[in-house]
VOPAGU-2260 file (C-alpha; in pm, 1 decimal, decimal comma):
REM VOPAGU-2260
SITE   aa  ch    i         X         Y         Z
SITE  MET   A    0   10771,4     363,9   15531,2
SITE  LYS   A    1   10523,4     380,4   15242,7
SITE  TYR   A    2   10765,4     574,9   15021,5
SITE  LEU   A    3   11040,6     319,0   15071,8
SITE  ILE   A    4   10803,0      33,9   14994,0
SITE  ILE   A    5   10694,9     204,4   14672,2
SITE  LEU   A    6   11057,1     264,4   14576,3
SITE  LEU   A    7   11154,9     -97,4   14631,5
SITE  GLY   A    8   10856,5    -214,7   14431,7
SITE  LEU   A    9   10951,4       5,9   14137,4
SITE  ALA   A   10   11310,6    -112,5   14158,3
SITE  ILE   A   11   11232,4    -482,7   14145,6
SITE  PHE   A   12   10946,7    -505,4   13895,2
SITE  ALA   A   13   11164,3    -449,9   13587,7
SITE  GLY   A   14   11423,7    -717,4   13658,2
SITE  THR   A   15   11498,7   -1015,2   13876,0
SITE  ALA   A   16   11674,0    -928,3   14201,6
SITE  ILE   A   17   11987,3   -1138,7   14232,7
SITE  ALA   A   18   12173,6   -1133,3   14562,0
SITE  ASN   A   19   12534,8   -1030,9   14523,5
SITE  ASP   A   20   12839,5   -1212,9   14643,3
SITE  VAL   A   21   13175,6   -1076,7   14745,4
SITE  ASP   A   22   13403,2   -1143,9   14451,5
SITE  PRO   A   23   13722,0   -1319,8   14571,7
SITE  LYS   A   24   13887,3   -1312,8   14230,0
SITE  PRO   A   25   13824,2    -989,3   14038,4
SITE  SER   A   26   13828,7   -1039,5   13662,8
SITE  ILE   A   27   14140,5    -949,2   13464,9
SITE  ALA   A   28   13945,9    -946,8   13136,7
SITE  LYS   A   29   13917,8    -624,6   12937,7
SITE  ASN   A   30   13684,7    -371,8   13094,5
SITE  LEU   A   31   13426,7    -269,5   12834,8
SITE  LEU   A   32   13323,0      28,2   13048,4
SITE  PRO   A   33   13553,8     328,2   12990,4
SITE  ASN   A   34   13681,0     504,0   13303,3
SITE  GLY   A   35   13528,4     250,5   13538,7
SITE  ASP   A   36   13786,8     352,4   13798,9
SITE  PHE   A   37   13675,7     718,7   13774,0
SITE  ASN   A   38   14035,3     845,0   13750,4
SITE  GLU   A   39   13984,7    1035,9   13422,5
SITE  GLY   A   40   13808,7    1370,2   13414,4
SITE  GLU   A   41   13822,6    1735,4   13506,7
SITE  ILE   A   42   13524,5    1857,5   13707,4
SITE  THR   A   43   13336,9    1530,3   13661,7
SITE  PRO   A   44   13447,4    1181,9   13550,3
SITE  HIS   A   45   13460,9    1114,8   13176,5
SITE  HIS   A   46   13221,8     860,9   13017,2
SITE  TRP   A   47   12961,9     902,3   13292,1
SITE  GLN   A   48   12684,4    1153,2   13357,4
SITE  THR   A   49   12795,6    1471,1   13528,8
SITE  ILE   A   50   12805,9    1483,6   13906,0
SITE  ASP   A   51   12568,6    1739,8   14058,2
SITE  GLY   A   52   12769,2    1853,7   14362,8
SITE  LEU   A   53   12461,5    1805,5   14584,3
SITE  SER   A   54   12393,0    1430,6   14586,1
SITE  THR   A   55   12678,8    1301,4   14369,3
SITE  PHE   A   56   13045,9    1388,2   14407,8
SITE  TRP   A   57   13381,7    1299,4   14248,5
SITE  VAL   A   58   13630,8    1283,6   14534,3
SITE  ASP   A   59   13976,5    1161,6   14632,4
SITE  ASP   A   60   13973,4     847,6   14843,1
SITE  PRO   A   61   14177,1     873,7   15165,2
SITE  ASP   A   62   14390,8     590,9   15025,9
SITE  PRO   A   63   14601,4     753,3   14748,9
SITE  LYS   A   64   14642,6     413,8   14578,7
SITE  ARG   A   65   14270,5     406,6   14505,6
SITE  GLY   A   66   14260,2     755,0   14352,8
SITE  LYS   A   67   13926,1     909,1   14256,7
SITE  VAL   A   68   13594,8     754,6   14363,3
SITE  LEU   A   69   13227,1     839,1   14346,9
SITE  LYS   A   70   13052,9     958,0   14660,3
SITE  PHE   A   71   12674,7     963,9   14697,5
SITE  ASP   A   72   12459,3    1139,8   14955,5
SITE  THR   A   73   12096,7    1026,6   14969,7
SITE  ASP   A   74   12015,3    1244,3   15272,2
SITE  VAL   A   75   11906,6    1535,9   15050,8
SITE  GLN   A   76   11562,9    1694,5   15023,2
SITE  GLN   A   77   11393,6    1584,9   14700,8
SITE  ALA   A   78   11249,0    1933,9   14650,8
SITE  GLN   A   79   11594,7    2092,6   14663,0
SITE  ALA   A   80   11741,5    1828,6   14433,0
SITE  TYR   A   81   11471,4    1874,0   14167,7
SITE  VAL   A   82   11533,0    2246,9   14145,8
SITE  TRP   A   83   11908,9    2201,1   14123,5
SITE  TRP   A   84   11885,2    1915,7   13873,3
SITE  LYS   A   85   11700,3    2144,9   13635,5
SITE  ASN   A   86   12003,7    2376,3   13644,4
SITE  ILE   A   87   12244,4    2088,0   13593,6
SITE  SER   A   88   12041,4    1963,2   13295,1
SITE  GLU   A   89   12077,6    2310,9   13140,6
SITE  GLY   A   90   12457,3    2304,6   13173,4
SITE  THR   A   91   12520,1    2470,9   13509,8
SITE  SER   A   92   12850,2    2360,8   13663,3
SITE  PRO   A   93   12827,1    2128,9   13965,0
SITE  LEU   A   94   13090,0    2350,5   14126,6
SITE  GLY   A   95   12809,8    2601,0   14190,7
SITE  ALA   A   96   12592,4    2353,7   14381,8
SITE  PRO   A   97   12392,2    2497,9   14670,4
SITE  LYS   A   98   12458,7    2403,5   15030,6
SITE  LYS   A   99   12248,7    2104,4   15131,6
SITE  LEU   A  100   11938,9    2203,1   15329,7
SITE  PRO   A  101   11878,8    2031,7   15665,1
SITE  THR   A  102   11663,3    1718,4   15656,6
SITE  VAL   A  103   11436,6    1595,7   15934,7
SITE  GLU   A  104   11307,9    1261,8   16054,2
SITE  PRO   A  105   11155,3    1035,6   15934,0
SITE  LYS   A  106   11321,5    1157,6   15612,0
SITE  TYR   A  107   11062,8    1018,5   15373,8
SITE  ASP   A  108   11088,3    1341,8   15170,7
SITE  THR   A  109   11458,1    1285,4   15098,8
SITE  LEU   A  110   11609,5    1123,5   14791,5
SITE  ALA   A  111   11667,5     816,7   15007,8
SITE  GLY   A  112   11293,9     779,0   15068,8
SITE  LEU   A  113   11175,8     873,1   14719,3
SITE  ASP   A  114   11389,1     873,8   14402,0
SITE  GLY   A  115   11717,3     735,7   14529,1
SITE  VAL   A  116   12033,8     883,0   14378,9
SITE  TRP   A  117   12109,6     768,6   14025,4
SITE  PHE   A  118   12433,7     776,4   13830,4
SITE  TRP   A  119   12449,2     650,3   13471,1
SITE  SER   A  120   12738,4     543,2   13250,4
SITE  ASP   A  121   12760,2     625,1   12883,0
SITE  ALA   A  122   12626,3     366,7   12636,3
SITE  ILE   A  123   12829,5      50,0   12575,8
SITE  PRO   A  124   12772,2    -171,7   12266,8
SITE  VAL   A  125   12702,2    -539,7   12335,5
SITE  GLU   A  126   12710,7    -845,8   12111,8
SITE  LYS   A  127   12413,3   -1068,1   12040,4
SITE  GLY   A  128   12431,7   -1391,2   12238,2
SITE  ALA   A  129   12709,6   -1270,7   12467,3
SITE  GLU   A  130   12698,6   -1275,7   12845,8
SITE  TYR   A  131   12868,0   -1028,8   13079,4
SITE  TRP   A  132   13005,2   -1002,2   13431,7
SITE  LEU   A  133   12949,0    -681,1   13625,6
SITE  THR   A  134   13171,0    -608,5   13926,9
SITE  LEU   A  135   13238,3    -302,5   14140,7
SITE  ASP   A  136   13400,0    -189,8   14464,3
SITE  ALA   A  137   13161,1     -36,3   14716,5
SITE  LYS   A  138   13131,6      66,7   15078,1
SITE  GLY   A  139   12850,9     211,6   15286,1
SITE  ALA   A  140   12491,6      92,2   15303,0
SITE  GLY   A  141   12378,9    -155,3   15039,1
SITE  MET   A  142   12262,7     -36,9   14698,7
SITE  LEU   A  143   12124,4    -160,4   14371,8
SITE  VAL   A  144   12322,2    -165,1   14048,6
SITE  TRP   A  145   12145,2    -209,9   13716,4
SITE  LEU   A  146   12254,7    -302,9   13367,8
SITE  VAL   A  147   11998,9    -147,0   13132,4
SITE  GLY   A  148   11956,9    -248,3   12767,0
SITE  TYR   A  149   11844,9     -45,2   12463,2
SITE  PRO   A  150   11764,0    -130,5   12100,1
SITE  GLU   A  151   11927,5     192,2   11978,0
SITE  LYS   A  152   12206,6     411,8   12112,3
SITE  PRO   A  153   12034,1     607,4   12392,4
SITE  ASP   A  154   12038,0     971,5   12489,3
SITE  CYS   A  155   12299,5     996,1   12766,9
SITE  SER   A  156   12235,0    1356,1   12869,9
SITE  PHE   A  157   12174,8    1432,6   13236,5
SITE  ALA   A  158   11851,6    1273,3   13368,8
SITE  ALA   A  159   11754,4    1150,8   13021,6
SITE  ASP   A  160   11626,0     823,4   13170,5
SITE  GLU   A  161   11470,6     973,1   13483,8
SITE  GLY   A  162   11102,9    1016,5   13405,3
SITE  ALA   A  163   10999,5    1192,2   13726,5
SITE  VAL   A  164   11287,9    1436,7   13695,2
SITE  ARG   A  165   11213,4    1510,3   13328,7
SITE  GLU   A  166   10849,5    1577,7   13413,1
SITE  SER   A  167   10955,1    1804,6   13700,0
SITE  ILE   A  168   11184,0    2000,9   13467,3
SITE  THR   A  169   10899,5    2034,2   13215,9
SITE  LYS   A  170   10669,5    2169,5   13485,8
SITE  GLN   A  171   10934,9    2411,1   13612,7
SITE  ASN   A  172   10979,3    2541,5   13257,6
SITE  GLY   A  173   10604,1    2566,6   13204,4
SITE  THR   A  174   10631,9    2368,9   12880,6
SITE  GLY   A  175   10504,9    2039,6   12744,4
SITE  PRO   A  176   10158,0    1886,5   12700,2
SITE  PRO   A  177    9899,3    1893,0   12981,2
SITE  ASN   A  178    9885,2    1594,2   13213,9
SITE  VAL   A  179    9571,5    1426,1   13081,1
SITE  ARG   A  180    9428,2    1144,4   13292,0
SITE  ASN   A  181    9574,8     801,7   13208,7
SITE  ARG   A  182    9826,0     960,6   12971,4
SITE  GLN   A  183   10188,6     861,6   13017,5
SITE  LEU   A  184   10408,0    1169,3   12980,0
SITE  PHE   A  185   10744,2     991,6   12979,0
SITE  VAL   A  186   10824,7     675,3   12786,6
SITE  HIS   A  187   11144,1     489,0   12870,9
SITE  LYS   A  188   11353,1     373,3   12575,2
SITE  TYR   A  189   11509,8      70,5   12745,3
SITE  VAL   A  190   11375,5    -281,3   12679,7
SITE  TRP   A  191   11573,9    -486,8   12933,3
SITE  LYS   A  192   11708,1    -454,3   13288,4
SITE  GLY   A  193   11925,5    -680,5   13501,3
SITE  GLN   A  194   12007,4    -620,3   13867,5
SITE  LEU   A  195   12294,8    -667,9   14110,6
SITE  ALA   A  196   12215,0    -615,6   14479,4
SITE  VAL   A  197   12515,6    -488,5   14677,0
SITE  GLN   A  198   12523,3    -565,5   15048,7
SITE  PRO   A  199   12624,1    -314,2   15318,7
SITE  SER   A  200   12993,6    -294,4   15402,1
SITE  ALA   A  201   13186,0     -56,5   15627,0
SITE  GLU   A  202   13503,5    -119,0   15424,9
SITE  TRP   A  203   13577,3    -137,4   15053,6
SITE  LYS   A  204   13477,1    -474,5   14907,2
SITE  THR   A  205   13448,3    -604,2   14551,6
SITE  PHE   A  206   13102,4    -730,5   14457,9
SITE  SER   A  207   12983,4    -933,0   14161,6
SITE  ARG   A  208   12699,8   -1152,2   14035,5
SITE  ARG   A  209   12909,5   -1461,2   13974,3
SITE  GLU   A  210   12625,5   -1712,2   13995,6
SITE  LYS   A  211   12442,2   -1563,5   13698,9
SITE  PRO   A  212   12609,1   -1343,1   13436,8
SITE  PHE   A  213   12403,2   -1079,8   13259,4
SITE  ALA   A  214   12258,0   -1192,3   12924,4
SITE  PRO   A  215   12095,4    -879,5   12777,5
SITE  THR   A  216   12008,7   -1033,5   12439,4
SITE  LYS   A  217   11884,9   -1374,4   12559,1
SITE  ASN   A  218   11517,0   -1278,8   12575,2
SITE  THR   A  219   11547,1    -936,2   12412,2
SITE  PRO   A  220   11757,3    -996,9   12098,8
SITE  ASN   A  221   11710,3    -637,1   11982,7
SITE  VAL   A  222   11935,6    -501,8   12262,7
SITE  LYS   A  223   12241,8    -335,5   12109,7
SITE  TYR   A  224   12362,5    -107,7   12390,4
SITE  VAL   A  225   12369,0    -114,3   12769,0
SITE  ARG   A  226   12428,3     144,2   13040,2
SITE  VAL   A  227   12533,8      87,8   13400,2
SITE  LEU   A  228   12312,5     252,8   13661,4
SITE  LEU   A  229   12447,0     298,2   14015,1
SITE  TYR   A  230   12151,5     339,9   14247,4
SITE  PRO   A  231   12194,9     398,3   14623,6
SITE  PHE   A  232   11881,2     491,7   14816,1
SITE  TRP   A  233   11779,5     387,2   15170,1
SITE  PRO   A  234   11895,0     450,5   15439,9
SITE  PRO   A  235   11979,5     821,8   15411,9
SITE  GLY   A  236   12354,6     868,6   15418,9
SITE  GLU   A  237   12680,6     841,0   15225,6
SITE  TYR   A  238   12777,4     567,6   14981,0
SITE  PHE   A  239   13098,2     513,8   14781,4
SITE  VAL   A  240   13172,0     332,1   14452,2
SITE  ASP   A  241   13491,9     259,8   14258,8
SITE  ASN   A  242   13629,5      24,6   13992,4
SITE  VAL   A  243   13310,9     -56,0   13803,3
SITE  ARG   A  244   13388,3    -328,0   13549,9
SITE  LEU   A  245   13181,7    -481,5   13270,5
SITE  THR   A  246   13357,7    -780,5   13113,5
SITE  ARG   A  247   13254,3   -1043,3   12867,4
SITE  HIS   A  248   13182,6   -1389,2   13007,7
SITE  SER   A  249   13435,2   -1614,3   12835,4
SITE  SER   A  250   13209,7   -1922,4   12826,6
SITE  ALA   A  251   12910,3   -1748,3   12670,7
SITE  THR   A  252   12742,5   -1926,8   12381,7
SITE  GLU   A  253   12753,2   -1732,8   12055,8
């Protein structure tokens, strides 16, 4: 389980883990996140990173009232994903995704045991001093959801914030500086992270962090933009997300 332990450690160090609660009264406030219900798009949903067709999918929910949803599969070999993600980052259509290779126990070499599967929204401007609610519908094993803050409008291209993936792409291309000891090759541009922990559920449920709204500028006043990061990982398997909402907390102090 060493890979899972490392993954959890990396996930928690950058922000405080707040247990989720099932949200009994979903907010009717304006959603600041475009296409949070994933119903707009062609091959991939608008205002989010592209799906890859291997670990992330844009699918019809069996309930026609729900419409389109995101599907994740973390039971994918990391080695296969890294090769395919290079193609996706260069503009290859997810419709040409390769067939998933078989995985074997204990599955520590899968995305579930190593990177997790990440899915980023486009950048959303935030106001200084404001607080925000983040809610979403989810089913499957539990996952982490992050709100990530930046001082400037970030690069939202595929895998732009995924250091290990960027370094893998650089190595596959045979470009970039040599990996000198103690030299950090990838520098993240974000300056703040807040976390929502989503519990496992076999059925669709709406989750929120009602006890503590997100306050991206409270201790980092230079935050001007945020992105939502959906992050399922362990155990290996399928996860589903819909109706992601970012709304302003009405009682926030200006």
